[in-house]
Structures are given as C-alpha cells and as structure tokens.
Backbone as JSON Lines, residues from 0, in Angstrom:
{"i":0,"aa":"M","n":[-6.55,9.03,-6.78],"ca":[-6.79,8.16,-6.21],"c":[-6.98,8.08,-4.78]}
{"i":1,"aa":"Q","n":[-8.14,8.55,-3.82],"ca":[-7.81,8.66,-2.69],"c":[-8.12,7.39,-1.65]}
{"i":2,"aa":"F","n":[-7.23,7.4,-0.34],"ca":[-7.39,5.6,0.14],"c":[-7.41,6.07,1.35]}
{"i":3,"aa":"E","n":[-8.62,5.34,2.26],"ca":[-8.67,5.27,3.83],"c":[-8.5,3.99,4.2]}
{"i":4,"aa":"F","n":[-7.76,4.3,5.71],"ca":[-7.49,2.74,5.93],"c":[-7.19,3.56,7.68]}
{"i":5,"aa":"D","n":[-7.13,2.26,8.46],"ca":[-6.64,2.32,9.49],"c":[-5.84,2.55,10.22]}
{"i":6,"aa":"P","n":[-5.09,3.3,10.56],"ca":[-3.65,3.58,11.05],"c":[-3.24,2.51,11.89]}
{"i":7,"aa":"D","n":[-3.93,1.94,12.82],"ca":[-3.4,0.52,13.31],"c":[-3.0,-0.54,12.92]}
{"i":8,"aa":"K","n":[-4.22,-0.8,11.62],"ca":[-3.81,-1.59,10.97],"c":[-2.64,-1.48,9.84]}
{"i":9,"aa":"S","n":[-2.34,0.05,9.4],"ca":[-1.13,0.47,8.99],"c":[0.11,-0.2,9.13]}
{"i":10,"aa":"R","n":[0.07,0.51,10.89],"ca":[0.89,0.16,11.33],"c":[1.75,-1.77,11.47]}
{"i":11,"aa":"Q","n":[0.9,-2.21,11.59],"ca":[0.85,-3.85,11.49],"c":[1.66,-3.99,10.51]}
{"i":12,"aa":"N","n":[0.58,-3.61,9.5],"ca":[1.33,-4.03,8.23],"c":[2.85,-3.62,7.89]}
{"i":13,"aa":"K","n":[3.13,-2.47,8.36],"ca":[4.31,-2.43,8.44],"c":[5.6,-2.98,9.27]}
{"i":14,"aa":"E","n":[4.85,-3.64,10.28],"ca":[5.85,-4.74,11.02],"c":[5.7,-5.76,10.57]}
{"i":15,"aa":"K","n":[4.8,-6.32,9.78],"ca":[5.01,-7.44,9.22],"c":[5.44,-7.29,7.72]}
{"i":16,"aa":"H","n":[4.91,-6.75,7.24],"ca":[5.29,-7.24,5.71],"c":[6.49,-5.67,5.31]}
{"i":17,"aa":"G","n":[6.75,-4.84,6.14],"ca":[7.9,-3.69,5.73],"c":[7.42,-2.86,4.89]}
{"i":18,"aa":"I","n":[6.09,-2.35,4.89],"ca":[5.59,-1.33,4.22],"c":[4.06,-0.41,4.35]}
{"i":19,"aa":"D","n":[4.14,0.21,5.23],"ca":[2.73,0.87,5.86],"c":[2.21,1.12,4.38]}
{"i":20,"aa":"F","n":[0.87,1.63,4.82],"ca":[-0.23,1.85,3.87],"c":[0.11,3.25,3.13]}
{"i":21,"aa":"I","n":[0.69,3.82,3.71],"ca":[1.17,5.27,2.97],"c":[2.06,5.35,2.38]}
{"i":22,"aa":"E","n":[3.13,4.33,2.32],"ca":[3.82,3.98,1.29],"c":[3.5,2.97,0.24]}
{"i":23,"aa":"A","n":[2.84,2.45,0.6],"ca":[2.16,1.52,-0.61],"c":[1.21,2.05,-1.24]}
{"i":24,"aa":"Q","n":[0.47,3.59,-1.12],"ca":[-0.14,3.93,-2.04],"c":[0.65,4.3,-3.21]}
{"i":25,"aa":"V","n":[2.01,4.97,-2.95],"ca":[2.55,5.61,-4.34],"c":[2.84,4.15,-5.18]}
{"i":26,"aa":"L","n":[2.93,3.04,-4.72],"ca":[2.66,2.31,-5.77],"c":[1.65,2.04,-6.79]}
{"i":27,"aa":"W","n":[0.59,2.56,-6.5],"ca":[-0.66,2.77,-7.89],"c":[-0.32,3.71,-8.46]}
{"i":28,"aa":"C","n":[0.3,4.69,-8.46],"ca":[0.49,5.74,-8.79],"c":[1.99,5.78,-9.83]}
{"i":29,"aa":"D","n":[2.21,4.43,-9.93],"ca":[3.93,4.11,-11.1],"c":[2.96,3.94,-12.28]}
{"i":30,"aa":"D","n":[3.88,4.99,-13.31],"ca":[3.47,4.74,-14.72],"c":[4.12,3.11,-14.99]}
{"i":31,"aa":"E","n":[4.97,2.26,-14.28],"ca":[5.1,1.27,-15.08],"c":[4.69,-0.08,-14.29]}
{"i":32,"aa":"L","n":[3.52,0.0,-13.19],"ca":[2.8,-0.65,-12.52],"c":[2.11,-1.84,-13.55]}
{"i":33,"aa":"V","n":[2.7,-2.95,-13.03],"ca":[2.35,-3.9,-13.65],"c":[1.12,-5.09,-12.61]}
{"i":34,"aa":"E","n":[-0.3,-5.63,-13.47],"ca":[-1.1,-6.0,-12.7],"c":[-1.4,-7.69,-12.89]}
{"i":35,"aa":"I","n":[-1.0,-8.1,-12.15],"ca":[-1.13,-9.9,-12.83],"c":[-2.59,-10.33,-12.15]}
{"i":36,"aa":"P","n":[-3.41,-10.72,-12.87],"ca":[-5.01,-11.16,-12.29],"c":[-4.45,-12.84,-11.73]}
{"i":37,"aa":"A","n":[-5.32,-12.85,-10.79],"ca":[-5.18,-13.51,-9.86],"c":[-6.2,-14.85,-9.9]}
C-alpha cells in the first residue's frame, strides 16, 4: 500500500502525537494489526 501525505502535516502530527506519517505507515503492515470499528 502506498501513502501520500503533506510533509508539513506529518511534522505537525509528530509534534502533537509523537508519531509522523512515515512511522505510522509501518503500523498498517503489522501482522498483528487489530482494527476496531468506530
């Protein structure tokens, strides 16, 4: 899966949540990913 994102938004996410979008991409490839319906 390929992701596209705004680098500035990624930086803001890192500052606010401690994870940028590059780091977050790895979570979608995790074999133990658990999705909880909203």
